[in-house]
Legacy VTK file of the C-alpha trace (Angstrom):
# vtk DataFile Version 3.0
C-alpha trace
ASCII
DATASET POLYDATA
POINTS 157 float
89.500 112.630 108.387
90.161 113.403 112.279
92.444 116.257 113.658
93.544 118.480 110.714
92.939 115.477 107.718
91.590 116.313 104.733
90.956 113.924 101.710
93.254 114.704 98.689
90.809 115.776 95.430
91.075 114.013 92.297
91.844 117.498 90.434
94.852 118.033 92.427
96.675 118.919 89.419
95.048 122.401 89.127
96.212 123.617 92.440
98.837 125.994 92.044
101.064 128.103 94.101
101.563 125.708 96.844
103.071 126.977 99.945
104.270 125.568 103.002
106.744 125.721 106.017
106.990 122.171 105.959
110.358 120.626 106.480
109.486 117.372 105.177
106.625 115.180 103.724
105.848 112.213 105.872
104.411 109.309 103.926
102.592 106.815 106.152
101.385 103.489 104.545
98.743 102.580 107.550
95.898 105.221 108.113
95.946 104.042 112.048
99.627 105.508 112.115
98.493 108.613 110.231
95.592 109.243 112.412
97.805 108.706 115.719
100.391 111.112 114.451
97.413 113.694 113.664
96.085 113.233 117.099
99.716 113.852 118.619
100.004 116.803 116.394
103.607 115.591 115.336
103.441 118.502 113.020
103.678 120.854 115.337
106.684 119.454 116.682
108.201 118.561 113.390
107.051 120.884 110.596
105.822 118.502 108.106
103.015 117.482 105.837
101.596 113.629 106.810
99.937 112.226 103.994
98.385 108.418 103.394
96.580 106.423 100.942
95.568 104.157 103.776
97.484 101.552 101.733
97.749 101.010 97.930
98.480 104.206 96.841
95.933 105.817 94.737
96.296 108.183 91.616
95.516 111.553 93.680
97.833 110.781 96.330
100.489 109.989 93.997
99.844 113.055 92.114
99.796 114.955 94.970
102.944 113.748 96.738
104.814 114.153 93.294
103.516 117.688 93.257
104.762 118.320 96.819
108.061 117.234 96.472
108.427 119.239 93.124
106.934 122.762 94.307
108.287 122.722 97.844
111.550 121.112 97.280
111.233 119.375 100.689
112.515 115.475 101.310
109.886 112.819 101.441
110.163 110.275 104.015
108.413 106.863 104.019
106.918 105.028 106.772
105.950 101.727 105.744
105.866 97.939 106.799
109.042 96.047 106.460
107.101 93.367 104.716
106.457 92.685 100.865
103.206 94.863 100.806
104.981 97.770 102.565
107.871 97.325 99.774
105.033 97.027 96.920
103.605 100.527 98.240
106.876 102.260 98.509
108.020 101.099 95.111
104.687 102.451 93.514
105.188 105.844 94.914
108.790 105.731 93.781
108.319 104.050 90.293
104.997 104.025 89.365
102.666 101.045 88.582
102.470 98.837 85.668
98.845 99.889 85.024
99.766 103.601 84.923
103.543 103.702 83.403
102.117 106.098 80.692
102.072 108.682 83.182
104.900 107.729 85.320
106.680 111.450 85.345
103.548 112.829 87.197
102.739 110.123 89.321
106.300 109.195 90.643
108.626 110.324 93.494
111.836 108.739 92.977
113.628 109.836 95.655
111.751 108.850 98.845
113.490 107.804 101.825
112.552 104.865 103.726
112.035 105.204 107.585
111.843 102.370 109.781
112.987 98.922 110.126
114.027 96.961 107.104
113.984 93.287 106.828
117.341 93.038 106.740
117.376 94.757 110.391
115.399 91.956 111.886
118.792 89.824 112.223
121.247 92.569 112.201
119.808 94.236 115.488
118.983 90.530 117.082
115.071 91.109 117.129
113.611 88.346 118.786
111.500 85.924 117.126
108.751 86.732 119.439
108.517 90.113 118.008
108.357 89.136 114.362
105.082 87.889 112.702
105.184 84.981 110.238
105.014 85.335 106.459
101.609 83.720 104.946
102.320 81.603 101.779
100.603 84.674 100.064
103.313 86.898 101.433
106.031 84.745 100.412
104.512 84.533 96.932
104.100 88.263 96.909
107.990 88.657 98.279
109.060 86.460 95.698
107.605 88.148 92.657
109.043 91.144 93.714
112.182 90.070 94.125
112.432 89.727 90.305
111.168 93.204 89.730
113.950 95.865 88.357
112.992 98.369 91.204
113.974 95.986 93.940
117.005 94.422 92.604
118.259 98.143 92.001
117.191 99.121 95.554
118.545 96.182 97.850
116.995 96.442 101.491
LINES 1 158
157 0 1 2 3 4 5 6 7 8 9 10 11 12 13 14 15 16 17 18 19 20 21 22 23 24 25 26 27 28 29 30 31 32 33 34 35 36 37 38 39 40 41 42 43 44 45 46 47 48 49 50 51 52 53 54 55 56 57 58 59 60 61 62 63 64 65 66 67 68 69 70 71 72 73 74 75 76 77 78 79 80 81 82 83 84 85 86 87 88 89 90 91 92 93 94 95 96 97 98 99 100 101 102 103 104 105 106 107 108 109 110 111 112 113 114 115 116 117 118 119 120 121 122 123 124 125 126 127 128 129 130 131 132 133 134 135 136 137 138 139 140 141 142 143 144 145 146 147 148 149 150 151 152 153 154 155 156
């Protein structure tokens, strides 16, 4: 898992008495970003807990994040890509997934703060075209589908 990284066990709900001096939880979409933050020991300069599910959120990571937020009472900040997949990932952490709707109370963290560039920032801050990646047909299809979801309509970017 790299410098200080540990896998999140599936029985995280059995853990009691969580304690930490962390001032926030940093949720990172990409494993490469997680590893870079760990290698740089970001957590020493900014006391925090850094977690990643390496892409799409698994149940253990969602449960752990919810437990950290609830038990430690610290803010959760998310660093995700400004593309349909990054938006989908943060929406699953915040509102849950359709497949696990029956347990959304334990698996969601609704008040995550999104860090980083948003799609609306690209034009607002005049990000040059050569710095942007073209969206594939699949990206556009995924984005169009997400625009119909209640979560996105309630949380416009």
